[in-house]
C-alpha positions, -999 to +999 in steps of 0.1 A: -148+117-240-128+113-208-098+098-226-094+130-245-087+149-212-063+124-197-089+110-173-095+076-188-102+048-164-079+024-182-054+010-158-077+020-130-058+029-098-071+000-077-054-026-099-024-008-113+000+019-101-023+047-114-011+082-120-033+112-123-006+132-140-018+149-172-053+153-157-052+191-163-073+205-191-056+233-210-075+255-234-059+278-260-071+313-264-057+315-298-078+345-310-070+366-279-033+358-281-033+367-318-050+401-312-028+408-282+004+400-302-005+425-328-008+453-301+022+442-281+044+471-293+021+496-275+033+509-241+001+494-225-020+469-244-055+481-249-070+446-245-049+441-214-062+473-199-098+463-205-091+428-191-076+443-158-104+468-154-131+441-157-114+420-129-112+447-103-133+438-073-159+464-064-167+473-029-199+454-026-181+423-039-155+427-012-182+429+014-199+398+001-166+379+002-159+390+037-194+380+048-190+345+033-157+340+050-171+350+083-200+325+078-175+297+073-175+295+035-143+298+015-141+321-015-121+307-044-096+323-067-111+322-102-092+318-135-113+321-166-093+293-183-096+269-154-118+258-126-122+273-091-096+267-065-103+272-028-074+287-010-038+292-022-014+268-037+006+263-005-023+259+020-050+234+028-081+252+039-098+219+045-076+213+076-074+237+106-039+252+108-038+244+145-040+207+136-006+209+120+010+212+155-007+181+169+007+146+168+001+129+135-015+099+152-045+121+161-074+120+136-072+146+108-106+165+110-116+180+077-135+213+075-148+207+039-169+180+024-159+164-008-177+190-029-159+219-011-188+229+011-179+241+046-188+218+075-204+237+103-210+226+139-240+202+140-238+193+103-244+156+095-214+142+076-217+107+063-184+092+052-192+066+026-228+066+016-233+065-022-218+097-036-243+125-044-239+162-052-270+169-031-269+174+006-305+163+015-292+133+035-262+152+049-228+163+036-204+138+021-171+134+039-139+140+019-120+115+041-100+088+023-115+053+022-101+031+050-104+000+028-120-015-003-154-018+015-155+020+020-145+027-016-173+004-029-199+019-006-191+053-020-189+045-057-207+012-062-239+031-066-239+068-071-265+095-074-279+098-109-267+134-110-231+123-104-234+096-130-248+121-156-219+144-149-193+118-153-208+103-185-217+068-195-182+057-206-166+066-173-194+049-154-191+017-175-153+015-170-157+022-133-183-005-128-162-030-147-132-024-125-153-025-093-167-058-103-132-072-110-119-065-076-152-071-057-152-107-069-119-114-050-139-113-017-154-147-027-120-163-028-110-154+008-104-190+018-085-207+047-067-239+039-050-261+065-022-286+055+000-310+074+037-316+065+056-346+079+091-334+069+118-323+092+149-337+108+137-344+143+108-367+137+089-349+164+056-349+146+041-331+117+039-294+111+005-277+108+004-250+081-025-226+077-028-205+045-052-176+044-060-157+012-070-121+015-075-088-003-046-066+004-068-034+005-097-050+025-106-039+060-122-073+066-090-090+056-070-068+080-093-078+109-091-115+098-053-114+096-049-101+132-076-125+145-059-155+129-025-146+146-043-143+179-062-176+177-036-198+160-006-186+181+020-195+154+057-197+160+064-190+124+046-163+103+049-158+065+035-126+049+035-116+013+061-088+017+097-084+008+127-066+024+120-035+003+085-030+018+091-034+055+095+004+061+062+013+047+042-018+058+059-027+091+073+006+105+051+034+092+021+034+116-014+029+104-024+062+120+002+080+099-010+065+067-046+075+075-034+111+084-015+114+051-044+100+031-070+123+048-049+154+045-044+147+008-080+140+001-090+172+020-065+191-001-080+176-032-115+190-023-101+225-027-095+217-064-058+226-063-054+214-099-081+238-110-102+212-129-136+221-143-165+206-124-169+173-142-132+166-143-129+175-106-155+149-098-137+123-119-105+132-102-121+126-068-127+089-077-092+084-091-077+102-060-096+078-037-083+049-057-047+063-054-052+066-017-061+029-015-031+018-035-006+041-018-017+040+019-040+010+024-025-017+003-007-043+024-023-032+057-035-068+065+001-079+067+011-050+089-017-057+113-008-094+114+029-087+122+019-062+149-003-088+166+025-114+161+049-091+179+025-086+209+021-124+215+038-139+245+070-158+238+066-196+233+090-226+236+103-219+201+116-184+192+093-167+168+103-163+132+089-139+106+094-147+069+090-120+043+083-145+015+076-125-016+099-117-045+116-083-042+094-053-053+122-039-075+123-072-094+086-071-101+087-035-112+115-042-136+095-071-150+065-048-154+085-022-172+101-046-196+071-068-204+041-047-196+013-049-170+001-082-184+032-099-171+020-094-135-011-116-140+005-144-161+005-179-147+043-182-149+047-150-128+022-161-102+037-196-100+072-182-095+061-160-067+040-188-051+070-211-052+091-186-034+065-183-006+063-221-003+101-222+001+100-198+030+072-218+046+089-252+043+122-237+055+106-227+088+089-261+091+122-279+085+137-258+113+113-272+139+083-247+137+052-268+142+025-241+138+030-218+108+006-192+095+009-179+060-009-148+047-011-140+010-032-125-018-061-146-029-045-149-064-016-168-048-035-191-025-040-218-051-005-219-065+011-219-030-011-248-020+000-267-051+037-261-044+033-273-008+015-304-020+044-311-044+067-308-013+048-335+005+021-316+024-014-329+027-046-308+026-068-314+057-094-287+059-109-258+039-130-230+053-145-198+040-135-165+056-172-157+061-176-189+082-147-177+104-161-142+107-195-155+117-180-181+141-194-211+123-158-224+119-128-223+143-093-214+133-079-230+164-097-263+157-084-264+121-048-258+131-049-287+156-059-311+128-025-307+112-007-316+144-022-351+148+004-378+144-001-408+122+000-442+139+034-458+139+066-462+157+091-433+163+115-450+138+087-449+111+080-413+119+117-405+115+119-422+081+087-404+069+101-371+080+134-377+061+114-386+030+093-355+033+123-333+036+140-349+006+108-345-015+106-308-005+142-302-014+137-317-049+104-299-055+113-265-042+151-266-048+159-257-012+196-260-019+197-235-048+217-202-045+185-182-044+176-170-009+147-189+008+132-157+019+139-127+041+137-137+078+136-117+110+139-131+146+122-118+177+148-091+182+143-079+146+105-078+150+108-058+183+133-034+166+107-025+139+080-021+166+102+002+186+107+024+155+070+025+149+063+036+185+089+063+183+073+077+152+039+077+169+052+096+199+074+122+182+059+130+147+036+160+143+013+164+113+036+191+099+065+167+102+046+141+082+032+159+053+040+193+036+033+213+005+059+214-023+073+236-049+071+225-085+102+206-096+121+216-127+119+193-157+152+192-175+143+182-210+178+190-224+196+171-196+176+140-202+187+139-238+223+134-227+216+100-211+201+067-222+176+055-197+149+028-196+113+039-200+100+050-166+135+057-152+144+092-140+177+110-138+187+140-117+187+175-131+218+197-133+210+214-099+206+182-079+243+180-069+247+216-059+255+223-023+225+231-001+199+212-023+173+197+000+165+160-006+132+154-022+107+133-002+080+109-013+057+131-035+020+124-042-012+143-052+003+152-085+036+163-068+017+189-047+024+172-014+052+151+000+064+131+030+097+148+040+130+130+035+138+129+072+106+109+079+115+084+051+149+080+067+134+073+102+109+048+088+133+031+064+111+038+034+119+043-003+156+049-009+163+041+028+148+006+027+181-010+019+199+008+047+173-004+072+177-040+060+215-039+060+213-026+096+191-056+106+216-080+088+246-064+106+230-067+140+221-104+134+183-096+136+177-107+100+191-131+075+187-141+038+193-178+043+200-200+012+198-233+030+174-247+057+204-256+079+217-220+077+183-207+088+181-232+116+215-223+131+209-186+127+174-189+144+191-207+173+215-178+178+246-190+158+249-158+138+287-160+135+289-194+119+309-192+087+291-202+055+316-229+045+311-246+079+274-247+072+279-274+046+296-296+071+269-290+097+241-299+072+248-336+074+214-341+091+196-328+060+214-352+036 
């Protein structure tokens, strides 16, 4: 069974942070070792001499290997205990070595299909047709899925030969997980609300919420389209300050290059799996690529479109409204994966997003667009209604994509004023703000969110353009040497499950920093790229730089956010309390 070989589909990579570690299959040649040990005192072991003699390549075998190489096929290094590997440990024969010198924004062209067959000129290569081991309809591309739709096209229905190789249990678990995520597409809904709060009485605020799949290509297109059509002055995305480097600075082209390079490397079977386990690892590897390089792309596309919009009468404001990733990871370690889907967890995250939205509305932003996962759309709507917002319109994402509904028309509904005098509008606005303060605890010491102004948004876009223009493929991804595992050193410390501590050599002079490793630690993004993009351990440095330059703020009160957005970045915190008389 698959679980006996470390390849179980429990905690499938699409839904959890899946790891393919432990996927190797190790066999013990107990009898051979026993016999060899008995003869180990001889100068040359007899069994070793026979073993070496049987593995010497003969002349006709060398000619056959040379002929296959000249024809474009790659001859693997065979180990009797393991599967066949194409190429060496530190090379990727699926990618032309010349491509390593090109800019990483250029597409990575793979020379092998997902079964390790060489792709010749004129061969038909289909990227995401249902997976088959046969090539009657063309070769099957090894490129990484660009989104959930590509992944489902490849594995939703597979060739019977592949299904028979994987086994019924693996197929059942795969189909179960596919169905679980595929159903989220039915909940991509757009909701438009109106909120009459604020301090100026200048009319209601129109708030549009869009639920999406964070690994969906269709959701990424919808997110960018919504920003273009709605033209918001305030944008809230389900990110936090710890994810801006990966989601808002690292270009999409670089993510695709890393993913395709890794998937091409995986076709060479660098982990030396046997055939059935190699096929199973292909599926899990594609799922890892989705989680690691595609997840969150809709938010990145929306922010990029937001940054390209012409300036309006109100300076644009970006709110990273989610709870910090480190907080969620700690919760997951302490209470398990189930804690991520509990109602209390979802409600807390939704409440935090609602606080960011209402804070922008209280600061005078009349058109606000909020993008979030479909699981949080309902709870966020409920929190906004508790804060005094009224639901006006609901549309399905498919209606927008087919042009049966208009985002622009829906957003205008929330801007319509109620009949009444200006004094009545002022009173209603004050009541709405008071209701929101009570429901969302806007005056609590917890930050309302992580906010960036126009200068901060352009700063991130500038970093992204610089990476696109200067980074070569060999600067983006490289092969690694196996890291040492210090069992003894780990016993000297008390650490939480999942935490890691450095080994004894980590503090020696001349030790090169370790980058972001993936593909079972065989590949990595170098440390210098992580520093330039503000990713991983450099995420806090990037955010502190934004705070110091006045391009970002972690506001704890709507008045503080309003004054900062207006340019008063040097106002002392204690003076903020005196200036907040309007909000009392």
